[in-house]
C-alpha positions as CSV (number, residue, x, y, z in Angstrom):
1,M,10.4,25.2,-9.7
2,A,8.6,27.1,-11.5
3,Y,5.5,26.4,-14.1
4,T,5.7,25.7,-17.5
5,D,2.6,24.7,-19.7
6,N,4.4,21.9,-21.0
7,I,4.6,23.2,-24.6
8,D,6.0,19.8,-26.0
9,Q,3.2,17.9,-25.1
10,P,0.2,17.6,-27.1
11,K,-2.5,19.8,-26.6
12,W,-5.0,16.9,-25.8
13,K,-2.7,15.9,-22.8
14,N,-3.1,19.5,-21.5
15,R,-6.9,19.4,-21.9
16,V,-7.4,16.3,-21.0
17,A,-5.6,17.6,-17.3
18,W,-7.6,20.3,-17.7
19,G,-11.2,18.9,-17.6
20,A,-9.7,16.4,-15.2
21,Q,-8.9,19.7,-12.6
22,G,-12.1,21.3,-13.4
23,L,-14.2,18.0,-12.8
24,L,-11.8,17.1,-9.8
25,A,-11.9,20.4,-8.4
26,L,-15.7,20.8,-8.5
27,A,-16.6,17.8,-6.8
28,F,-14.3,18.8,-4.2
29,L,-15.5,22.2,-3.6
30,A,-19.0,20.7,-2.9
31,A,-17.8,18.0,-0.7
32,G,-15.6,20.0,1.4
33,S,-18.5,22.6,1.6
34,Q,-21.1,19.8,2.9
35,K,-18.5,19.1,5.2
36,I,-17.5,22.2,6.8
37,I,-21.1,23.5,6.6
38,G,-22.1,20.3,8.7
39,T,-25.0,18.9,6.5
40,E,-27.0,15.9,8.3
41,P,-25.8,13.6,5.8
42,M,-22.1,14.4,6.7
43,L,-22.7,14.6,10.4
44,Q,-24.1,10.9,10.1
45,M,-21.2,9.5,8.1
46,F,-18.3,11.2,10.3
47,A,-20.6,9.6,13.5
48,A,-20.3,6.1,11.9
49,I,-16.8,6.7,11.2
50,G,-16.4,7.2,14.9
51,L,-14.3,10.3,14.1
52,G,-15.6,13.4,15.8
53,P,-17.1,16.8,14.2
54,L,-13.1,18.2,14.4
55,F,-12.1,15.3,11.9
56,Q,-14.9,16.4,9.6
57,Y,-14.0,20.0,9.4
58,V,-10.0,18.9,8.9
59,T,-11.3,16.4,5.9
60,G,-13.5,19.1,4.3
61,S,-10.7,22.0,4.8
62,L,-8.4,20.0,3.0
63,E,-11.0,19.0,0.1
64,I,-11.6,22.9,-0.3
65,T,-7.6,23.3,-0.2
66,G,-7.1,21.1,-2.8
67,A,-9.7,22.0,-5.0
68,V,-7.7,25.4,-4.9
69,M,-4.6,23.9,-5.9
70,L,-6.0,22.1,-8.5
71,L,-7.1,25.4,-10.5
72,I,-3.5,26.8,-9.8
73,P,-1.4,25.7,-12.3
74,A,2.1,26.0,-10.3
75,T,-0.3,24.0,-7.5
76,A,-2.4,21.6,-9.5
77,F,0.5,18.5,-9.0
78,W,0.4,19.1,-5.1
79,G,-3.3,19.5,-5.2
80,A,-3.6,16.7,-7.3
81,A,-1.6,14.9,-4.5
82,M,-3.4,16.0,-1.5
83,V,-6.6,15.1,-2.7
84,S,-5.2,11.5,-4.2
85,C,-4.4,10.8,-0.6
86,I,-7.6,11.6,0.7
87,M,-9.7,9.4,-2.0
88,V,-7.2,6.5,-0.6
89,G,-8.6,7.1,2.8
90,A,-12.3,7.2,1.5
91,I,-11.9,4.2,-0.4
92,Y,-10.2,2.7,2.8
93,T,-13.2,4.2,5.1
94,H,-15.7,2.4,2.7
95,L,-14.5,-0.6,2.3
96,A,-13.3,-1.2,5.9
97,V,-15.7,0.8,8.1
98,I,-18.9,2.2,6.7
99,G,-19.8,0.1,3.8
100,G,-21.5,1.7,1.0
101,S,-19.8,1.9,-2.6
102,F,-16.4,3.3,-2.7
103,V,-16.6,3.3,-6.4
104,P,-17.1,7.7,-6.9
105,A,-14.3,7.8,-4.0
106,L,-12.3,5.3,-7.0
107,M,-13.3,7.3,-9.7
108,L,-12.2,10.6,-8.4
109,L,-8.9,9.2,-7.6
110,L,-8.3,7.8,-11.0
111,L,-9.0,11.5,-12.4
112,A,-6.6,12.7,-9.5
113,C,-4.0,10.3,-11.1
114,I,-4.1,11.7,-14.9
115,V,-3.7,15.0,-13.0
116,L,-0.2,13.6,-11.7
117,W,0.9,11.4,-14.5
118,V,0.5,15.3,-17.1
119,R,1.6,17.5,-14.4
120,N,4.2,16.0,-12.8
121,P,7.4,18.7,-12.3
122,G,9.5,16.2,-12.4
123,R,9.1,14.5,-15.7
124,T,10.8,16.1,-18.6
125,H,8.3,17.0,-21.3
126,S,11.2,18.5,-24.1
127,K,12.3,16.1,-26.8
128,S,16.0,15.2,-26.1
129,P,18.4,15.9,-28.9
130,A,19.1,13.1,-31.6
131,A,21.7,10.3,-31.2
132,G,25.1,11.9,-32.3
133,A,24.2,15.7,-31.6
134,K,26.2,18.3,-29.9
135,T,24.6,20.1,-27.1
136,T,26.0,22.2,-24.4
137,T,26.2,22.2,-21.1
138,P,25.1,25.0,-18.3
139,A,28.8,25.7,-18.1
140,G,29.3,25.9,-21.8
141,R,31.2,23.0,-22.6
142,I,30.4,21.3,-25.5
143,R,29.1,17.3,-24.7
144,L,29.2,14.5,-27.2
């Protein structure tokens, strides 16, 4: 499905979505880079989780991939879906395994949900014809 800039939706929705996409991209580039580099807090956190460094590198790679996808209009929806899944896992991990505050992960999840809502490719953004108006089908037939 080709990307359209959702020209029929209000400008404020596109601006909010781009703002959310930018914030998410910055957050996930930073977090993913820390995991790939292997900073001491990340090493300690993944040791506390009980998963090895391989899971740390996979998570960091997925975060960076999601951040890049958020910045490309054609893949922004799928990038938001990816980071949403990561944040659901992060919230669960904070609540059930390592403790600490889950609020930052929840805020990132909410931002990703905004992007998912605005950038949803399955949603139609065009206005439907007025009641009783004649329209044509792709085959050229008139539909009442």
